N, CA, C and O of each residue as an XYZ file, in Angstrom:
336
protein
N      -1.867     17.683     -5.938
C      -1.424     17.420     -4.586
C      -0.430     18.483     -4.167
O       0.710     18.178     -3.815
N      -0.846     19.679     -4.205
C       0.017     20.780     -3.813
C       0.423     20.615     -2.354
O      -0.424     20.383     -1.491
N       1.696     20.732     -2.084
C       2.190     20.673     -0.716
C       2.571     19.282     -0.247
O       3.176     19.138      0.816
N       2.237     18.268     -1.002
C       2.599     16.915     -0.589
C       4.112     16.791     -0.566
O       4.782     17.181     -1.523
N       4.641     16.268      0.487
C       6.083     16.103      0.597
C       6.766     17.284      1.246
O       7.977     17.250      1.463
N       6.009     18.344      1.568
C       6.612     19.506      2.206
C       6.498     19.445      3.723
O       6.958     20.361      4.405
N       5.904     18.405      4.260
C       5.729     18.265      5.696
C       6.387     16.963      6.159
O       5.717     15.937      6.271
N       7.695     17.001      6.428
C       8.387     15.771      6.836
C       7.779     15.124      8.076
O       7.728     13.897      8.159
N       7.321     15.910      9.032
C       6.724     15.339     10.242
C       5.425     14.610      9.902
O       5.139     13.546     10.452
N       4.641     15.192      8.992
C       3.402     14.542      8.574
C       3.653     13.250      7.826
O       2.942     12.263      8.016
N       4.667     13.258      6.974
C       5.023     12.038      6.248
C       5.505     10.958      7.207
O       5.161      9.785      7.060
N       6.299     11.360      8.179
C       6.793     10.389      9.158
C       5.642      9.811      9.977
O       5.612      8.612     10.251
N       4.700     10.659     10.365
C       3.536     10.182     11.115
C       2.722      9.193     10.278
O       2.243      8.182     10.792
N       2.568      9.493      8.983
C       1.837      8.590      8.094
C       2.545      7.243      7.990
O       1.904      6.193      8.040
N       3.856      7.275      7.845
C       4.621      6.023      7.761
C       4.496      5.207      9.038
O       4.335      3.987      8.984
N       4.570      5.870     10.188
C       4.423      5.160     11.465
C       3.028      4.560     11.595
O       2.870      3.436     12.074
N       2.021      5.312     11.168
C       0.646      4.806     11.234
C       0.498      3.551     10.373
O      -0.035      2.539     10.828
N       0.970      3.622      9.137
C       0.843      2.479      8.234
C       1.688      1.295      8.692
O       1.269      0.146      8.557
N       2.864      1.568      9.227
C       3.735      0.482      9.693
C       3.122     -0.262     10.875
O       3.431     -1.433     11.096
N       2.260      0.405     11.633
C       1.649     -0.223     12.804
C       0.508     -1.170     12.430
O       0.053     -1.949     13.267
N       0.048     -1.110     11.195
C      -1.061     -1.967     10.752
C      -0.491     -3.273     10.218
O       0.292     -3.280      9.267
N      -0.891     -4.380     10.840
C      -0.471     -5.689     10.314
C      -1.286     -5.927      9.046
O      -2.516     -5.949      9.088
N      -0.600     -6.104      7.921
C      -1.317     -6.160      6.651
C      -0.748     -7.195      5.684
O      -0.201     -6.834      4.642
N      -0.874     -8.483      6.025
C      -0.458     -9.486      5.046
C      -1.327     -9.395      3.787
O      -2.375     -8.749      3.789
N      -0.887    -10.032      2.747
C      -1.579     -9.998      1.460
C      -3.037    -10.429      1.607
O      -3.339    -11.434      2.252
N      -3.926     -9.660      1.005
C      -5.360     -9.957      0.956
C      -6.002    -10.003      2.342
O      -6.972    -10.732      2.547
N      -5.476     -9.238      3.289
C      -5.993     -9.252      4.658
C      -6.862     -8.031      4.934
O      -6.894     -7.084      4.147
N      -7.560     -8.068      6.055
C      -8.342     -6.919      6.499
C      -7.423     -5.732      6.779
O      -7.794     -4.585      6.531
N      -6.223     -6.008      7.295
C      -5.263     -4.935      7.548
C      -4.815     -4.249      6.266
O      -4.619     -3.034      6.242
N      -4.654     -5.026      5.206
C      -4.280     -4.436      3.921
C      -5.381     -3.492      3.435
O      -5.106     -2.412      2.913
N      -6.620     -3.918      3.616
C      -7.746     -3.065      3.211
C      -7.806     -1.811      4.084
O      -8.041     -0.713      3.579
N      -7.594     -1.972      5.388
C      -7.597     -0.822      6.299
C      -6.558      0.213      5.867
O      -6.844      1.410      5.834
N      -5.361     -0.249      5.539
C      -4.297      0.664      5.103
C      -4.679      1.348      3.788
O      -4.461      2.548      3.626
N      -5.243      0.590      2.858
C      -5.639      1.162      1.566
C      -6.724      2.217      1.747
O      -6.676      3.270      1.112
N      -7.698      1.942      2.607
C      -8.763      2.913      2.849
C      -8.226      4.160      3.546
O      -8.682      5.269      3.268
N      -7.267      3.989      4.444
C      -6.653      5.134      5.132
C      -5.928      6.020      4.119
O      -6.056      7.244      4.153
N      -5.171      5.398      3.222
C      -4.452      6.156      2.186
C      -5.450      6.864      1.265
O      -5.263      8.034      0.929
N      -6.503      6.161      0.861
C      -7.508      6.765     -0.021
C      -8.160      7.973      0.647
O      -8.380      8.994     -0.005
N      -8.467      7.870      1.925
C      -9.079      8.993      2.643
C      -8.141     10.193      2.683
O      -8.583     11.334      2.543
N      -6.849      9.940      2.875
C      -5.881     11.050      2.909
C      -5.759     11.707      1.538
O      -5.646     12.929      1.441
N      -5.781     10.899      0.482
C      -5.723     11.450     -0.876
C      -6.966     12.284     -1.180
O      -6.872     13.357     -1.777
N      -8.132     11.784     -0.766
C      -9.367     12.533     -0.994
C      -9.359     13.853     -0.230
O      -9.909     14.846     -0.706
N      -8.738     13.874      0.955
C      -8.618     15.117      1.727
C      -7.764     16.148      0.987
O      -7.871     17.348      1.237
N      -6.922     15.670      0.081
C      -6.089     16.560     -0.743
C      -6.740     16.837     -2.104
O      -6.079     17.286     -3.040
N      -8.045     16.561     -2.196
C      -8.814     16.764     -3.427
C      -8.358     15.872     -4.575
O      -8.469     16.249     -5.742
N      -7.849     14.700     -4.247
C      -7.487     13.706     -5.262
C      -8.586     12.646     -5.295
O      -9.169     12.307     -4.265
N      -8.852     12.139     -6.467
C      -9.816     11.056     -6.578
C      -9.113      9.752     -6.220
O      -8.063      9.431     -6.778
N      -9.691      9.011     -5.296
C      -9.082      7.745     -4.869
C     -10.176      6.711     -4.669
O     -11.262      7.025     -4.180
N      -9.885      5.491     -5.045
C     -10.851      4.410     -4.910
C     -10.097      3.135     -4.567
O      -9.107      2.795     -5.215
N     -10.568      2.439     -3.555
C      -9.984      1.145     -3.193
C     -10.772      0.083     -3.948
O     -11.982     -0.053     -3.768
N     -10.083     -0.657     -4.784
C     -10.735     -1.701     -5.568
C     -10.624     -3.032     -4.847
O      -9.636     -3.307     -4.166
N     -11.637     -3.842     -5.004
C     -11.643     -5.157     -4.382
C     -11.527     -6.214     -5.469
O     -12.289     -6.207     -6.436
N     -10.590     -7.104     -5.311
C     -10.371     -8.196     -6.255
C     -10.309     -9.506     -5.485
O      -9.948     -9.538     -4.309
N     -10.660    -10.565     -6.159
C     -10.490    -11.890     -5.548
C      -8.996    -12.155     -5.446
O      -8.240    -11.885     -6.379
N      -8.589    -12.676     -4.323
C      -7.159    -12.925     -4.121
C      -6.965    -14.200     -3.325
O      -7.816    -14.602     -2.531
N      -5.844    -14.810     -3.556
C      -5.433    -15.988     -2.797
C      -4.694    -15.469     -1.574
O      -3.559    -15.008     -1.696
N      -5.306    -15.534     -0.404
C      -4.734    -14.947      0.802
C      -3.502    -15.649      1.335
O      -2.808    -15.105      2.194
N      -3.217    -16.831      0.850
C      -2.029    -17.545      1.319
C      -1.004    -17.567      0.196
O      -0.751    -18.596     -0.429
N      -0.436    -16.418     -0.035
C       0.503    -16.192     -1.132
C       1.643    -17.204     -1.141
O       2.071    -17.632     -2.213
N       2.141    -17.595      0.027
C       3.343    -18.431      0.098
C       3.084    -19.897     -0.218
O       4.020    -20.606     -0.587
N       1.844    -20.383     -0.088
C       1.582    -21.792     -0.374
C       1.940    -22.178     -1.805
O       2.674    -23.149     -1.988
N       1.467    -21.476     -2.818
C       1.832    -21.877     -4.188
C       3.338    -21.843     -4.421
O       3.878    -22.710     -5.107
N       4.015    -20.852     -3.859
C       5.471    -20.786     -4.021
C       6.160    -21.934     -3.295
O       7.096    -22.538     -3.819
N       5.692    -22.229     -2.092
C       6.278    -23.311     -1.298
C       6.094    -24.666     -1.957
O       7.008    -25.491     -1.959
N       4.918    -24.895     -2.512
C       4.652    -26.173     -3.184
C       5.554    -26.328     -4.406
O       6.112    -27.401     -4.632
N       5.697    -25.272     -5.188
C       6.571    -25.335     -6.369
C       8.026    -25.552     -5.961
O       8.736    -26.330     -6.598
N       8.472    -24.875     -4.910
C       9.852    -25.039     -4.449
C      10.079    -26.456     -3.922
O      11.120    -27.058     -4.180
N       9.103    -26.983     -3.184
C       9.230    -28.345     -2.658
C       9.268    -29.364     -3.794
O      10.042    -30.320     -3.743
N       8.437    -29.167     -4.814
C       8.444    -30.084     -5.959
C       9.796    -30.059     -6.658
O      10.306    -31.105     -7.058
N      10.375    -28.883     -6.807
C      11.705    -28.774     -7.416
C      12.768    -29.458     -6.582
O      13.654    -30.119     -7.122
N      12.687    -29.306     -5.262
C      13.666    -29.935     -4.371
C      13.546    -31.457     -4.425
O      14.556    -32.160     -4.465
N      12.314    -31.964     -4.428
C      12.107    -33.414     -4.512
C      12.620    -33.938     -5.853
O      13.273    -34.980     -5.902
N      12.331    -33.225     -6.930
C      12.827    -33.639     -8.247
C      14.340    -33.669     -8.299
O      14.928    -34.599     -8.853
N      14.976    -32.659     -7.726
C      16.442    -32.620     -7.687
C      17.015    -33.755     -6.861
O      18.012    -34.368     -7.242
N      16.378    -34.036     -5.721
C      16.851    -35.129     -4.865
C      16.700    -36.474     -5.565
O      17.593    -37.318     -5.486
N      15.578    -36.677     -6.248
C      15.371    -37.940     -6.967
C      16.357    -38.097     -8.118
O      16.860    -39.195     -8.357
N      16.634    -37.024     -8.821
C      17.608    -37.090     -9.917
C      18.991    -37.424     -9.375
O      19.712    -38.229     -9.964
N      19.356    -36.819     -8.274
C      20.655    -37.094     -7.657
C      20.724    -38.538     -7.164
O      21.738    -39.212     -7.347
N      19.657    -39.008     -6.544
C      19.613    -40.372     -6.039
C      19.701    -41.355     -7.205
O      20.386    -42.373     -7.108
N      19.002    -41.052     -8.320
C      19.007    -41.934     -9.489
C      20.387    -42.053    -10.116
O      20.755    -43.130    -10.585
N      21.160    -40.972    -10.136
C      22.518    -41.025    -10.701
C      23.426    -41.906     -9.846
O      24.299    -42.597    -10.371
N      23.223    -41.881     -8.554
C      24.084    -42.672     -7.666
C      23.676    -44.135     -7.617
O      24.517    -45.008     -7.398
N      22.391    -44.411     -7.818
C      21.903    -45.781     -7.654
C      21.433    -46.403     -8.969
O      20.918    -47.521     -8.965
N      21.594    -45.729    -10.052
C      21.047    -46.241    -11.305
C      22.029    -46.706    -12.261
O      21.667    -47.156    -13.348
């Protein structure tokens, strides 16, 4: 990748382009950004490949459920100490 990083204006343009793409986890926007990056790398004679994997597109649900279970457990333990 000779010359990469020597064009601050080009890097800034790339960052602005990528920042404009809405790309939540496992979304079409994430794939669009990955393909854009891969195309730019290939233009620099680098081998690039976007891999596709099965993903849970609602990343926050498992975390939210675990956090809610912990909060309910804590509340029940606190309630049990006061009323038990």
